[in-house]
N, C-alpha and C positions, 0 to 999 in steps of 0.2 A: 919865458913867461911862467912857466909852470914852476920854476925854482923860484920866482918871486911869489908864488902862492903857497908854496911849501914853507918858504920863510916867514912869510905873514903868519901862517897857521901857528908856526913854532912860537913866534912873538905873543900871538894871543893867549897861547897855552900857558907860556911862562907868566903873562900878565895876571891871567886868572888864577893860577897857581898860587901866586903872590898873594892877591886879593883873599883867597880861600885862607890860607895861613893866617892873614890878618884878621879875618872874621873870626877864626876858631881861637888861635892863641893870642892875638891883641898885640901889642907893641910894648916898649919898656915903660911908656905912660899910660897906656889904655889896658884894661883888661878885655881878653876876647870872650866870646860866648861860652867857651868851656870854663871859664873862670868866674862866671856870674852865678851865684847861688840861687838867685831868685828866677833863673831863666833855664827852661828845659827844653833840650834841642832834640827832636827826632832824628835818630840815626847816628848818634854820636858814639862810633864805636873805635875811633881813635885812628883808623885807617882813611887816609883822605886821597889815596891815590887814584880812585875811581868816582871821587865825588866833585859834584857840580857846586857852583856858588848858588845854590838853591837852598833855603833853609825854612823848615817848618818849625816853629818854636811857641812854647807857651810862657808868660809871665806868671809867677805863681799869684794866685788870687785875684787875677784879672782877666776879664772878658777881652776876647780878641778884638771886638768891636771898639772897646774903650781904649785899648792899647793902640790900634791903628790910629783913631782919631786923636790920641794924644802925640802920637810920633809925627804926625801931619802938622796939628795945630801949634805944637810947642817948640818942634826941632825942625819942621820943614823936610822930614824924612818920609819917603813914600815907602810904604809897606802895604800889605793887603790882609783884611780879615778873612779867615776860612770859617766858615760856618756850615752846617749841614745841609746845604743846598744841592741843586743838581751836579755841581762841579766837584763837591768836597765831601758829601756824605759818606760815601763808601770808605776813602781812606781815613776819614776822622773815626768812623766806627772801627775799622780795623786796628787803629791805634787805641781805641779806648777813650778817645778825647772827644769833648763837645765842641770846640771851637780850637782855632790856633791862628797865628800870626805867620805870613809867610814873606820872605824876603827873597828875592832875585838880584843878583849882582850880574853884570855883564862885561864884556871885554871894552864898554865905553865907560865904565864906572872907574873913578880915581881913587887912590889910595885916602885922599882927604875925605870922599863921600863916605868911605868905610869906616873912618874916624868918626865922622858925624853920626853915623848910625851907631857905633859902639858908645860913644858919649851918652847919646840919648837912651841907650838901652840900660846903661849903667844906673842913669838918673830915675827911669821909669819904673815904678814899684806900686804895688797895690797900697792904697791908704788904709791904714790900720783903723 
């Protein structure tokens, strides 16, 4: 039984690592977060060895509430807006950000769902 649990954990970690790489670097067809000029991701230092699939990011010129609403309404992608409330005020203040968008991918997410997020992110830009 223990061996099955260890094997499951290894499989989950491999899947999460693949999703993480896809989110950051994209695919041959889709740019990842690191390649999108209109997106700023918190903590993007290039080392992903200890990173989880949780991203706090901003879309240039767009409030996180608007971005979150557009992800949901236009693309059916669930993200959350982080605003300076009880849960997010301290981290946002430490970053010098007034708001941000949060994406959390998990072991049950698929590469196709990550691709849908990346397509949406490439398309969502502030209107000039």
